[in-house]
C-alpha positions in Angstrom: -32.8 31.9 -12.1 -32.8 29.0 -14.6 -29.5 30.2 -16.0 -28.1 30.1 -12.5 -29.4 26.6 -12.0 -27.9 25.4 -15.3 -24.6 26.9 -14.3 -24.7 25.1 -11.0 -25.6 21.8 -12.6 -22.6 22.2 -15.0 -20.3 22.9 -12.1 -21.6 19.9 -10.2 -21.1 17.7 -13.3 -17.5 19.0 -13.7 -16.8 18.2 -10.0 -18.0 14.6 -10.6 -16.4 14.1 -14.0 -12.9 15.1 -12.8 -12.5 12.2 -10.3 -14.3 9.7 -12.6 -12.0 10.6 -15.5 -9.0 10.2 -13.1 -10.1 6.8 -12.0 -10.9 5.7 -15.5 -7.4 6.9 -16.7 -5.7 5.0 -13.9 -7.7 1.8 -14.6 -6.7 2.1 -18.3 -3.1 2.7 -17.3 -3.1 -0.4 -15.0 -4.3 -2.5 -17.9 -1.5 -1.2 -20.1 1.1 -1.9 -17.4 -0.2 -5.5 -17.0 -0.1 -5.9 -20.8 3.5 -4.5 -20.8 4.5 -7.0 -18.0 3.1 -10.0 -19.9 4.8 -8.8 -23.2 8.2 -8.3 -21.5 8.0 -11.8 -20.0 6.8 -13.5 -23.2 9.4 -11.7 -25.4 12.2 -12.2 -22.7 13.0 -8.5 -22.4 12.0 -8.1 -18.8 14.5 -5.6 -17.2 15.8 -7.7 -14.3 18.7 -5.4 -13.6 16.5 -2.4 -13.2 14.1 -4.4 -11.0 16.9 -5.4 -8.7 18.1 -1.8 -8.5 14.6 -0.5 -7.7 14.1 -3.3 -5.2 17.3 -2.4 -3.3 16.4 1.3 -3.4 12.9 0.7 -2.0 14.3 -1.5 0.8 16.8 1.1 1.8 14.3 4.0 2.0 11.3 2.1 3.5 12.6 -0.3 6.0 13.6 2.0 8.9 10.5 4.2 8.6 8.2 1.2 8.6 9.9 -0.3 11.7 9.8 3.2 13.4 6.0 3.2 12.9 5.4 -0.4 13.8 6.9 -0.3 17.3 4.7 2.6 18.6 1.7 1.2 16.8 2.2 -2.1 18.5 2.5 -0.4 21.9 -0.8 1.5 21.4 -2.6 -1.6 20.1 -1.5 -3.7 23.0 -2.6 -1.2 25.5 -6.0 -0.6 23.9 -6.7 -4.3 23.4 -5.5 -5.2 26.9 -7.8 -2.6 28.5 -10.8 -3.7 26.4 -10.1 -7.4 27.2 -10.0 -6.7 30.9 -13.3 -4.7 30.8 -15.2 -7.5 29.0 -13.5 -10.3 30.9 -11.7 -11.8 27.9 -8.1 -11.4 29.1 -7.3 -14.9 27.9 -7.9 -13.8 24.3 -5.7 -10.7 24.4 -2.9 -12.4 22.5 -5.2 -13.5 19.7 -6.8 -10.1 19.4 -3.5 -8.4 19.2 -2.0 -10.8 16.7 -5.0 -11.1 14.4 -5.3 -7.3 14.3 -1.6 -7.0 13.4 -1.6 -9.8 10.8 -4.9 -8.9 9.1 -4.9 -5.1 9.3 -2.0 -3.2 10.9 1.0 -4.9 9.1 -0.2 -4.6 5.5 -1.5 -1.1 6.1 1.7 0.2 7.7 3.7 -1.3 4.9 1.5 0.2 2.2 1.5 3.7 3.8 5.3 3.6 4.0 5.6 2.5 0.4 3.2 5.2 -0.7 4.7 8.0 1.3 8.4 7.2 0.7 8.9 4.9 -2.4 5.8 6.0 -4.2 6.6 9.7 -3.9 10.2 8.9 -5.1 8.9 7.0 -8.1 6.4 9.8 -9.0 9.1 12.5 -8.6 11.6 10.5 -10.7 9.2 9.9 -13.6 7.8 13.4 -13.4 11.3 14.8 -13.6 12.0 12.6 -16.6 8.8 13.9 -18.2 9.6 17.6 -17.8 13.2 17.0 -19.0 11.6 15.4 -22.1 13.4 12.1 -21.4 10.1 10.2 -21.7 9.5 11.8 -25.1 13.0 10.9 -26.3 12.4 7.2 -25.3 9.1 7.2 -27.1 10.7 8.8 -30.2 13.3 6.0 -30.3 10.5 3.5 -30.3 11.4 2.0 -26.9 8.5 0.8 -24.6 8.3 3.3 -21.8 6.1 1.1 -19.6 8.4 -1.9 -19.9 11.5 0.1 -19.3 10.4 2.3 -16.4 7.0 1.4 -14.9 7.0 -2.4 -14.9 10.4 -2.8 -13.0 9.3 -0.3 -10.3 5.9 -1.9 -9.8 7.4 -5.4 -9.6 10.0 -4.1 -7.1 7.3 -2.6 -4.9 5.4 -5.9 -4.8 8.5 -7.8 -3.8 9.5 -5.3 -1.1 5.9 -5.0 0.1 5.6 -8.8 0.7 9.0 -9.0 2.4 8.6 -5.8 4.5 5.1 -6.9 5.5 6.6 -9.9 7.2 9.3 -7.8 9.0 6.7 -5.3 10.2 4.4 -8.1 11.3 7.2 -9.7 13.3 8.3 -6.5 15.1 4.7 -5.4 15.8 3.7 -8.8 17.3 6.8 -8.9 19.4 6.0 -5.4 20.6 2.5 -6.3 21.6 3.8 -9.4 23.4 6.3 -7.4 25.4 3.8 -4.7 26.4 1.2 -7.3 27.4 3.6 -9.3 29.5 5.7 -6.5 31.1 3.1 -3.8 31.5 -0.1 -5.7 31.9 1.2 -8.8 33.7 -0.2 -11.3 31.3 1.3 -14.8 31.4 3.3 -15.3 28.1 2.1 -18.9 27.9 -1.6 -18.1 27.8 -0.8 -15.2 25.5 0.8 -17.4 22.9 -1.7 -20.2 23.5 -4.6 -18.0 22.5 -2.7 -17.0 19.3 -2.2 -20.6 18.3 -5.8 -21.4 19.0 -7.5 -18.7 16.9 -4.9 -17.8 14.3 -4.9 -19.6 10.9 -2.8 -19.8 7.8 -5.5 -18.0 6.0 -4.8 -14.9 8.1 -1.2 -14.9 6.9 -2.4 -15.4 3.3 -4.8 -12.5 3.7 -2.0 -10.3 4.9 0.3 -11.2 2.0 -2.5 -10.7 -0.6 -3.2 -7.3 0.9 0.5 -6.3 0.8 0.7 -7.4 -2.9 -2.5 -5.6 -3.9 -1.5 -2.4 -2.0 1.9 -2.4 -3.7 0.4 -2.7 -7.2 -1.9 0.2 -6.4 1.0 2.3 -5.1 3.1 1.6 -8.2 0.3 2.3 -10.6 -0.8 5.5 -9.0 2.7 6.9 -8.5 3.7 6.0 -12.1 0.5 7.4 -13.6 0.8 10.7 -11.7 4.6 11.0 -12.5 4.2 10.4 -16.2 1.3 12.9 -16.3 3.3 15.6 -14.6 3.7 19.0 -16.4 4.4 22.7 -16.0 7.9 22.3 -14.8 9.1 21.6 -11.2 5.8 22.9 -9.8 3.9 20.3 -11.7 6.2 17.6 -10.4 5.5 18.7 -6.8 1.8 18.8 -7.4 1.9 15.3 -9.0 3.8 13.9 -6.0 1.3 15.4 -3.6 -1.6 14.1 -5.6 -0.1 10.7 -5.9 0.4 10.4 -2.1 -3.2 11.5 -1.3 -4.7 9.3 -4.0 -2.7 6.3 -2.8 -3.9 6.8 0.8 -7.5 7.0 -0.3 -7.3 4.0 -2.6 -5.4 1.9 -0.1 -8.0 2.3 2.6 -10.8 1.6 0.1 -9.0 -1.5 -1.2 -8.4 -2.6 2.4 -12.1 -2.3 3.2 -13.1 -4.3 0.1 -10.6 -7.1 0.7 -11.5 -7.3 4.3 -15.2 -7.5 3.6 -14.7 -10.2 1.0 -12.5 -12.2 3.3 -15.0 -11.8 6.2 -17.9 -13.0 3.9 -16.0 -16.1 2.9 -13.9 -16.9 6.0 -15.7 -15.1 8.7 -14.2 -13.2 11.6 -14.9 -9.7 12.9 -11.3 -8.4 12.4 -11.1 -9.5 8.8 
């Protein structure tokens, strides 16, 4: 009986140590990437051409999927907020509720999920393929900095695209909520926009941009970490991509909760 209990305890410890070791490894990898970014800037060897190339690739593959998600999301949000506002007698604040929900939550999350599912998986697959083809080993043997050459440009590109795409998604989602509220729920467009200008602040936009940037860094770090750690041939690359997408989703929602709580504690607001 005691042997069985000891075996169960070891199994439980193994289950706990696995995710902890994974998180520790990603934190250490993030610190190395940050150090590589600073080094590349100080020594003037930042790969601008590769960054531009990766930025254009990310824009091409992420823009349409993000817009395709933002429009139906805006429709659902407008309908739900409109019904709730009518039930509690706060129709005049429908515009503010829709807009603040989009700016503070929906827009950065939609952008981050698209980056993770599309660009992040592509980065992970690319680096994983380079790993199993031993290209990464060849770069290391030649004494070239792998992080500066491959990881830093992709992470910087994700941050740039995330901030830009966040604004585009924000615009399309807000316009969608406005059209649904005015056309389907017969709300006056003047009062809708007036409530937005009354309650919305520049700090809400700043929060959205900060979230977009942080989410992009998380996406780039996780995708690169998983890709560089891929093994066992093409099957290992596929497993790394799946693990990167799942891990990104979990960390993105966790980071969103932490940032929202910090913002709510300092700036107030129930939708932070």
